[in-house]
N, C-alpha and C positions, 0 to 999 in steps of 0.2 A: 204574860207581859211582853216577852221578847217577840220579835218578828219571826216569821217562818224562815226567812233567809238567815237570820242570826243563829237560829236553832240548828240549821242544816249545815253550818260550816264548822269544820274541826280545826283545833289549834295545830300549829306546825310541830310535828314530832322532832324535827331536826333542831329547831330552836329550843324545844322543851328539854332535849337531851343535853344540849350545851349549857342551858341554864342550870340544870341539875348538877352537872359536873362543876360549874363555877361555884355553885352554892356549897358543895362539899369541899372544894378547895379553900373557900373562905373560912371553913371550919377547921382548917389545918390538916385535912385528909389528903393523902398523896394519890390524887386521881389522875389518870392518864386519859385525856379526851381525844377520841377519834371522830367526834361528831361534827367538827367545824367544817362549814362549806366556804371557808375563806382562807386565802394564803396567810401563812404565819410570818410573812415579811412585812416590813414597814413600807408605807408609801414612798416611792423614790424621791430623792432629795429635790430634784429640779421641779417636781410637781408641787411639793410642799412650799417651796420658795415662791412659786407663781401665786399660790393662794395667799401667802403672807403679803406679797406685793399688792394684790388686789384689795386686801383689807386695808393696808396702809394708804392706798389711793382712794379709799372710800367707796369702793364698788359694793355697796351693802344694801342697795334698795331693790325694789321690784324690777324684774326683767319681763320681756314678753312671755306670756304664759307657756308657749311651746318651746322656749329656749332662746338664748341670745343668737342673733344672726351669725356672729363669728364662729360660734361652736357648731351650729348647723352646717355652715360652709365646710369646716374641716371634717365633719362626719361624712358629708357628701363626697369630699375628696378622698377620704379613706375608703369608702365603698367603691369608688372608681379604681383606686390604686390596688386594693387587695382583692376585690370581688368582681371586677369588671362590670360594675353596675352603674348606670347613669341615673342619679336622682338629683333633683334641684333642692335647694335648702328648704323650700316651703313644703317638701314631702317628708321632712324630718320632724319628729316631735320628741323633744327631750323631756324626760320625766324623772320622778324621784326613785330611780332604780329600775332594773329590768322587770321586777315583779309588778311595779306600778304600770310599766309599759304594757305588760300582758293584760292586766286588768282593763286598761284603756282600750286595747284592741277588742277584747271580749265585749265590753260595754258598747262599743261602737258598732259591732257586727250582729250581736245576738238579740233575738226576741224570745219571749217565754215559749218554751217548747222546742226551740232549736237544739239540735244535738251536736256535740263536739266529740270527734274521735280522739281518744287519748290512749296510745299504746303503752303497755307495761314493759319494763318498769318505768314509771314516770316520776318526774320531780314532784315532791309531795304537794306543792301548791297548785299544780295544774287543775285538778278537779275542783278545788275550792275556788280558784279564780274564775273558772267557768260558771260555777254556781253564783258567785257574787256578781258576775257579768250578766246574769239572767238566763243562762243556758243550762243544758243537762249534759253532764259528762257521760260518754259511752265508752267504757273501758274495753280495750282490745288486748287479749292475752297474746303475748309473743313467747317464743321458746328460746331456751339457752342454745338449743341445737342450731338455731338461726342467728346466734349472737345477739339475741334480744332485739332484733330489728323486725319491724312490721313488713309483711309481704303484701303484694297486690291482692292475693286471695284473702288475706285477713281483712283488708280494707273493703273488698267487695262483699264479704260476708256480713260486715257491720254497717254497710251503707243502707240508709232508708230515705224516705221522702223528707224526713226532718233534718237530715244531715246538712250542716252549714259550714263546718270548719274542722280541720285536722290540725293537731299540735305535733310538731316534729322538733326533736332536740338532738343536735349533732355538733360536736361530741356530746355524749349523753351523761347527764347526772340522773341515775347513779352508776350506770354500767361502764361508762368510759368508751363505749363503742361508737363507731362513726359510719355514716352511710357513704357508699362510694358514689361517684358521679353517675354510673349506670343505674344504681338503685334509685337515686334521686330522680333520674329522668323518668323511670317507670312510675314512681309516685306522682311526679309532676303531670304526666299524661293522664293519670287517674283524676287528679284534681281538676284539670282543665275540662276533661271529658264530662265530668259530673257537675261542673259549675259550682264547686265549693271553694272555700278559701283555706289557706294554710298559714298558721303561725310558725315561723321558723326561728327557733330559739338558738342563737349562735353565740351565746355569752362565753363559751369556752373555745372560741374560734382559734385563738393563738396557742392554746395549751394542748399541743399534739406532739406525738412521739414517732420516732423511727421515720419511715418514708411516707407516713400517712399525710394526706392533704385535705384540708377543709374545703368544701365546695358549698356555696350558697345556692339553694334550690332556685332562688329568684333569677339566677344568672343563666338558666337553661333555655328560657324562651321569653319573648315579650308578653305572651298571653299568661304565662305562669307568674311572671313578675307582677302583673296587674292584680293577681289573686293572692299574692304573698305579703304578709306583714313580717318584716325582719325585726327580730328583737336582739338587741345587743347592749353593751354598756362597758364601763371601765372597772367594775368591781373586781373581777377575777384576774384579768391579765395585768392590771397595774396595781394590785393590792390596795384597792380603794373601796372596800365594801362599805365602810362607814360614811363615805362621801355622798352616797345615794344618787348616782347619775346613771340612768339607762336611756335608751332611745329606741324609736321605731323608724323604719323606712317603709313607705307604702304608697299606694296610689293617692293622688291629691285629694280626692273626695274623703277617703278614710282619714287622711292626715288632718284635714280641716275639722272633721267631726271629733277626732281625738283631742285636738288642741282646744276646741270649744268646750268639751266636757271637762278637760283638765283645768281650764280657766275658772270654772265654778267650783271644782272639787278641791283643788290644792293651790290655785294660782301657779306661780312659777317654781321650778326647782331652785334650790339654794344658789344664789348668785356666785358666791365664792367657789362652790363646788363645780359650777359650770366652767369657770375659767381654769380651774385645776384640771378638769377633763379636757379642755382645749389644749393645755400643755401636754397632757398624757398622750393624746392622739396625734398631735402635730409635732411633738418634741422628739428627743432621742429615744430609740426603741431598744437599746442595748439591755435595759433593765428587764424587759420581757424575756429575752433569750436567756439571761442569767437565771431567772426564776424557773423557767421551763427546764433548764439543765439540771437544777437541783431537784425539781419534782421528778425528773426522769431517773435520777440516781435513787431516790426513795422508792419509786415505783418498782424498779428492778429488784431492789433489796426485799421489798415487801412480797413481791410475787414469788421469789425463791423461798422466802421464809415460810410463807403460808403452805407451800408444797410439803414442808417438813412437819406440819401440824396435823395430827390425826383428825379425820372426819370433816375437815374443811377443804373446800376447793374453790379456786378463784380464776375467772377468765382474765386474760391480760388486757388491761385498758389501753386503748389507742389514743385517748385524749382525756381531758379534765384531770382531777386529782383524787379519784376514789377507786377503791378496790371493792367490787361487788362480790361477796363471798357466800357460797352455798353452805348452809349448816344443816341441810335436810337429813344428813346421816345421823345427826344427834337427836332427831325427833324420836320420842319414846324413851330416851335415856333419862337418867336421874342424876341430879347433883345435890348431895346431902338430903336425900329423900324428896327433893323438889323435881317434879317431872317437867321435862322440856318437850313441848309439843308445837312450838312455833318460834319465830325470831323474837317475839316480845318476851317470852319466858327466858330465852337464851340471853338477851341483853340485860334483863332485870337481874338474873342470878349472877351474871358476870360482873355487873356493877356492884352488887351487894357483897360478893365474896372476894373479888380481885381488884375492885376499884378501877375498872376500865369502862369508859363510856363510849358506846358506838350506837349507830342508828339501826333499829330493827327494820326489816324490809316491808313490814305490813304497810307502812306509810307510802311506800313506792309501788304498792300493788303486788308485792312478791313476798309471800308469807314465810318462805324458808330461806331467805337471804338476809345478810347483814351488810351495811355499808360502812367501810372503814376508810376514813380520810387520811391521805398522806400529806395533807397540808399542815404538817407539824414537824417538829425536829426529829432528826435521825435517832437521837437519844430516846425520845418518847416512843418512836416506832419500835426500836429494839426492846425496850422495857415492856411496852404494852403487848407486843406479840409474845414475849416470854410469859407474861401473865395469862394471856389467852391460851397458850399451850398448856400451862399448868391446869387451867380450868377444864379443858376438854379431856385431859388425862385423868382427871378425877371423876369423870362421868362413868356411870355403870348401868 
């Protein structure tokens, strides 16, 4: 009965873990959830007030399908201010979240049989969005030795006559690693040389630590800019996950195609959310720095705490708000006669016995890793890591 496309798409493991944790909490179980890919802060007050004002003013009807002109203008200004990129408003398409933006890009670019290079560890939705967009994901294995970043050799070994697109994410979900300007230039040269396109997912652009600097690959040359679809939005940096506003910046031909497709698929993004996003991007930015400061505090605590837990090892994140933790040393060990042979088992037995929910790495293309989000309170982090330590100390 179902279409082949529907049969071929897997549900999101991150949302499934979060739903399971919430269900257990509703039953009165003391579950600590590390699965969330969203800030635990409320949306800043000035953004909420703007939304209320728009509701009171009756801004509740349809808008242009690709977004209201005022929002597209402030996005174009933001790209110039923060990324040194010149885009006109008609090259911006505002969508129902960054996930929707990626689907629009894949749908506008891909034909059946087109291959998309997806380096591991990848955000769980990338391969599925490629499939929904009509393409075929081609997974590229990266190594921890290279900080989970794809190399030119990796790309060249995966290139074929069917390659149409590369998906790049910096800062990365789930690893938290970032590409340097030099690394991006090499990748950009590869993209231009081979006539392919690149989706540059920059949703964690502002959530970076220490002296790390985010660089948009589109800013490195005009040829590369023409072949780049920037993905961004307000969900992560402004604690606006539920408002569902993402956007693309691309060449005009692609923007028109994505806008036309969206006009039939969803009409416009929520009018109220668009104006709240306008306030987020154009208004005071202090709130972003305050959130990043708190994330950094949690990051440092979690990094140090994991070093104290047997069998686990984590690379220090440079951005985003996740710790990507190797649990490969626990493979083959048992917990109460249950054998652990991958991250799925690890996550299941941990949730069952210690009531801690985290995301197994299988969904990211990394069988022996787990993702622990520090977008939760310090109290939850301390108690949750204590429980994880209890769990691994019970392994035999």
